[in-house]
C-alpha positions in Angstrom: -10.6 8.5 -6.6 -8.3 9.0 -3.5 -5.5 10.7 -5.4 -3.0 8.0 -4.9 -0.7 7.0 -7.8 -1.7 3.9 -9.8 -0.4 0.6 -8.6 2.8 -0.5 -10.2 2.4 -3.3 -12.7 4.5 -5.6 -10.6 4.7 -6.4 -6.9 6.4 -3.4 -5.1 9.7 -4.9 -3.9 10.4 -2.5 -1.2 7.9 -3.0 1.6 7.7 0.0 3.9 9.1 2.3 1.3 6.8 4.8 -0.4 7.7 5.5 -4.1 7.6 9.2 -3.4 10.6 8.8 -1.1 12.6 7.2 -4.0 14.5 10.0 -5.9 15.3 9.0 -9.5 17.6 11.1 -11.7 16.8 10.8 -15.5 19.7 11.5 -17.7 19.4 11.9 -21.5 20.5 14.5 -24.0 17.2 14.2 -25.9 14.4 16.2 -24.1 11.6 14.1 -25.6 13.1 11.0 -24.1 13.6 12.6 -20.7 10.0 13.9 -20.7 8.6 10.4 -21.5 10.6 8.8 -18.7 9.8 11.5 -16.2 6.1 11.3 -17.0 6.1 7.5 -16.5 8.0 7.6 -13.3 6.1 10.5 -11.7 2.8 8.8 -12.7 3.7 5.9 -10.4 4.7 8.1 -7.5 8.5 8.5 -7.8 10.3 11.8 -7.0 12.3 12.7 -10.1 14.9 15.1 -11.4 16.5 15.4 -14.8 19.9 16.1 -16.4 20.8 16.6 -20.0 24.4 15.2 -19.8 26.7 13.2 -17.6 28.6 16.3 -16.3 25.4 17.8 -14.9 24.6 14.4 -13.5 27.9 14.3 -11.5 27.2 17.8 -10.1 23.7 16.8 -9.0 25.0 13.6 -7.3 27.3 15.8 -5.2 24.6 18.1 -4.1 21.4 15.9 -3.7 20.4 12.5 -2.5 19.8 10.3 -5.5 18.7 6.7 -5.1 18.7 5.6 -8.8 20.2 7.0 -12.1 18.3 6.2 -15.3 20.8 7.1 -18.0 21.2 7.0 -21.8 24.4 5.5 -23.0 25.1 7.6 -26.2 25.5 11.2 -25.0 27.8 14.0 -26.1 30.9 14.8 -23.9 30.7 11.9 -21.6 29.0 8.6 -22.4 26.7 6.7 -20.1 29.4 4.0 -19.8 31.9 6.7 -18.6 29.2 7.9 -16.1 28.8 4.4 -14.7 32.6 4.1 -14.2 32.6 7.6 -12.5 29.9 6.6 -10.0 31.0 3.0 -9.5 32.5 3.9 -6.1 29.1 5.1 -4.9 27.3 1.8 -5.7 25.1 0.6 -3.9 24.3 4.0 -2.5 23.2 4.8 -6.0 21.7 2.3 -8.4 22.2 2.8 -12.1 20.1 1.5 -15.0 21.1 2.1 -18.6 18.7 3.0 -21.5 20.0 2.7 -25.0 18.9 2.4 -28.6 22.0 0.2 -29.3 21.2 -3.6 -29.2 24.8 -4.3 -28.3 25.4 -7.2 -26.0 29.1 -6.3 -25.5 28.2 -2.7 -24.5 25.5 -4.0 -22.2 27.9 -6.4 -20.5 30.5 -3.7 -20.1 28.0 -1.5 -18.3 27.0 -4.4 -16.0 30.7 -5.2 -15.3 31.2 -1.6 -14.1 28.2 -1.6 -11.7 25.0 -0.9 -13.8 22.1 -2.8 -12.3 20.1 -3.1 -15.6 19.9 -2.4 -19.3 16.8 -1.3 -21.2 16.5 -1.0 -25.0 14.8 1.8 -26.8 12.1 2.0 -27.9 11.0 0.9 -24.5 7.6 0.0 -23.0 6.4 1.4 -19.7 6.5 -1.9 -18.1 10.2 -2.5 -19.2 11.2 0.7 -17.5 9.2 0.0 -14.3 10.4 -3.5 -14.0 14.0 -2.5 -14.5 13.7 0.4 -11.9 12.0 -1.9 -9.4 14.5 -4.7 -9.8 17.4 -2.2 -9.5 15.9 -0.7 -6.3 15.3 -4.0 -4.8 18.9 -5.1 -5.5 20.2 -1.8 -4.1 18.1 -2.3 -0.9 19.5 -5.8 -0.5 23.0 -4.8 -1.0 22.7 -1.8 1.4 21.1 -4.2 4.0 23.9 -6.7 3.5 26.5 -3.9 3.9 24.8 -2.7 7.1 24.7 -6.2 8.4 28.4 -6.7 7.6 29.2 -3.4 9.4 27.2 -4.5 12.5 28.9 -8.0 12.5 32.3 -6.5 12.1 31.6 -4.1 15.0 30.4 -7.0 17.1 33.5 -9.1 16.2 35.7 -6.1 17.1 33.9 -5.7 20.5 34.2 -9.4 21.2 37.9 -9.4 20.2 38.6 -6.5 22.5 36.7 -8.3 25.3 38.8 -11.4 24.7 42.0 -9.4 24.7 41.0 -7.6 27.9 40.3 -11.0 29.5 43.6 -12.3 28.3 45.5 -9.4 29.7 43.6 -9.7 33.0 44.5 -13.4 33.2 48.1 -12.7 32.5 48.3 -9.9 35.0 46.6 -12.0 37.7 49.0 -14.8 37.1 52.0 -12.4 37.3 50.7 -10.8 40.4 51.4 -13.9 42.4 55.1 -13.7 41.7 55.1 -9.9 42.0 54.0 -10.0 45.6 56.9 -12.3 46.4 59.8 -10.6 44.8 58.9 -7.0 45.2 58.6 -6.2 41.5 56.1 -3.5 40.7 53.0 -3.9 38.4 54.2 -1.0 36.3 57.5 -3.0 35.7 55.7 -6.0 34.1 53.4 -3.8 32.1 56.4 -1.9 30.7 58.1 -5.2 29.8 55.1 -6.2 27.7 55.0 -2.8 26.0 58.7 -2.8 25.3 58.5 -6.3 23.9 55.6 -5.3 21.7 57.5 -2.3 20.4 60.4 -4.5 19.5 58.1 -6.8 17.7 56.6 -3.9 15.8 60.1 -2.7 14.8 60.9 -6.2 13.6 57.9 -6.1 11.3 55.8 -8.7 13.1 52.1 -8.9 12.3 49.7 -7.5 14.9 48.6 -10.8 16.3 52.2 -11.8 17.1 52.9 -8.3 18.6 49.9 -8.7 20.9 50.9 -12.1 21.9 54.4 -11.1 23.0 53.0 -8.1 24.8 50.8 -10.5 26.9 53.6 -13.2 27.2 56.7 -11.2 28.1 55.4 -10.0 31.5 55.2 -13.7 32.6 59.0 -14.2 32.3 59.5 -14.5 36.1 56.3 -16.3 37.0 58.4 -19.3 38.1 59.6 -17.3 41.1 56.4 -18.3 42.8 58.2 -21.6 43.5 61.3 -20.2 44.9 61.5 -20.2 48.7 61.2 -16.9 50.6 64.6 -17.3 52.2 66.2 -17.2 48.8 63.8 -14.9 46.9 63.7 -12.2 49.6 67.2 -12.6 51.0 69.1 -9.4 51.7 72.6 -9.7 50.4 74.4 -12.1 48.0 73.2 -15.6 47.5 75.3 -18.6 48.4 76.1 -21.0 45.6 73.4 -23.4 46.8 70.8 -20.5 47.0 71.8 -19.4 43.5 71.2 -22.9 42.1 67.7 -22.7 43.7 67.1 -19.2 42.3 67.9 -20.4 38.8 65.1 -23.0 38.9 62.6 -20.2 38.5 63.1 -20.5 34.7 62.2 -24.2 34.5 59.4 -23.8 37.1 57.9 -21.0 35.1 58.1 -23.0 31.9 56.4 -26.0 33.7 53.6 -23.7 35.0 52.8 -22.5 31.5 53.7 -25.5 29.4 51.3 -27.5 27.2 48.8 -24.7 26.8 46.8 -24.3 23.6 46.6 -20.5 24.2 49.2 -18.7 22.0 50.3 -16.1 24.6 50.7 -18.7 27.4 52.6 -21.0 25.1 54.9 -18.1 24.2 55.1 -17.2 27.9 56.5 -20.8 28.6 59.2 -20.2 26.0 60.1 -16.8 27.5 60.1 -18.1 31.1 62.4 -21.0 30.1 64.9 -19.0 28.1 65.0 -15.3 29.2 68.2 -16.0 31.2 70.0 -17.6 28.3 72.8 -15.5 26.9 73.8 -14.8 23.3 77.3 -16.2 24.0 76.0 -19.4 25.4 77.0 -18.8 29.1 73.4 -18.4 30.4 71.0 -20.8 32.0 69.3 -23.3 32.3 70.4 -24.9 29.0 73.4 -22.8 27.9 71.7 -22.0 24.6 73.5 -19.4 22.3 72.7 -17.2 19.4 69.6 -17.8 17.4 69.0 -21.1 19.3 67.4 -18.9 21.9 63.8 -18.0 21.0 63.7 -14.4 19.7 60.8 -13.6 22.1 63.2 -14.6 25.0 66.0 -12.6 23.6 63.8 -9.6 23.4 62.5 -10.0 27.0 66.1 -10.4 28.3 67.1 -7.1 26.8 64.1 -5.0 27.8 63.8 -6.5 31.3 67.4 -5.7 32.2 67.1 -2.2 30.7 64.0 -1.5 32.8 65.4 -3.2 36.0 68.6 -1.2 35.9 67.0 2.2 35.2 64.5 2.0 38.0 64.8 2.0 41.8 64.4 -1.3 43.6 64.5 -2.2 47.3 67.9 -3.8 46.7 69.5 -1.1 44.5 69.5 2.6 43.5 68.5 3.4 39.9 71.3 3.7 37.4 71.5 6.7 35.2 70.4 6.3 31.6 74.0 6.7 30.3 75.2 4.0 32.7 72.4 1.7 31.5 73.0 2.3 27.8 76.7 1.7 28.3 76.0 -1.6 30.0 73.7 -2.7 27.1 76.3 -1.7 24.6 79.2 -3.5 26.5 77.1 -6.7 26.7 76.0 -6.7 23.0 77.1 -10.0 21.6 77.7 -11.4 25.1 74.4 -11.2 27.0 72.3 -9.7 24.3 71.5 -10.3 20.7 73.6 -7.6 18.9 71.0 -7.0 16.3 68.3 -6.3 18.9 70.6 -4.0 20.7 71.2 -2.0 17.6 67.4 -1.9 17.0 66.9 -0.7 20.5 69.4 2.1 20.2 68.2 3.2 16.9 64.7 3.7 18.4 65.6 4.7 21.9 63.1 7.5 22.1 60.2 5.1 21.7 61.4 3.0 24.7 62.0 6.1 26.7 58.5 7.3 26.0 57.1 3.9 27.2 59.1 4.2 30.4 58.0 7.7 31.2 54.4 7.0 30.4 54.2 4.1 32.9 56.0 5.0 36.0 56.1 2.9 39.2 52.9 3.4 41.1 54.2 3.5 44.6 57.2 5.0 46.4 59.7 2.3 47.5 61.6 2.5 50.8 64.8 4.6 50.8 68.0 2.7 50.6 70.2 3.5 53.5 
């Protein structure tokens, strides 16, 4: 004899797992039953512990690694069914098999509904116990493996989603950079526009996907300026009436650049490019839309773009003070801006101020004489 435990009477369902590494807790208020179960399980190589009631069982589960609980149903204080319910949140980390002298189908089904993996009637045969234990351990192994695979898959999906979002943001910023270089806007400005717009969406209760979409889309509002001639776009001083007409075409040019895309943030970008110069009172361009006829993403972008442009230095202007900017926004609520969005902005001003301070312009602009 080599001293190894007798072979199990069934095919061992856990290849690569030694029975001695499986810790089984036997729970029964009758010592004679516990001893019989412990003797059978230890004979076949399992590591075992015992408890005389459910309360002791819960204490042991908190202090030791247990793979399977083999429990009686009828016990004083707390029944086996109550024990199953108490440990249900730990399944499949812990498998539970019930042992009972009650041939009660309803009780058996109740135990199974609450997470028990098996149900063995007393008086039991050795094979009945071993088969129930082996089946429960195999199911536990499969459920743990499935959970691990789900976790790995979820992590991979999250990683791929982050890669896609990063690629999306890079595409958007590279598209935007073409117009930035031509009208002297800063990269920090367009990033702030996206963050402001996302914050407005969050305050409006939008779902995360829509928030991320507007964050990527709003910075593309002026992409149409790539088609405006330098003599107009970079002119020092006031534009003539003819030049102003040309400048206004950046809205429709931007929409044409981005139109017909199947990508949500580009499609929203087309809507913002087309409508971010429309005014709440209908006096804007290019279509003279008013009120809620203007897409909300364009109304948001109009508000946060003007806020950011006024409060920062540009080659053509000194920065306004915050009180001056806020007074302008308030004075133009219901004229240029959606009044509900203005109220939302003012009610949450510290959030927008925080975004502004966290993303300053990255280069010093020339002093204005």
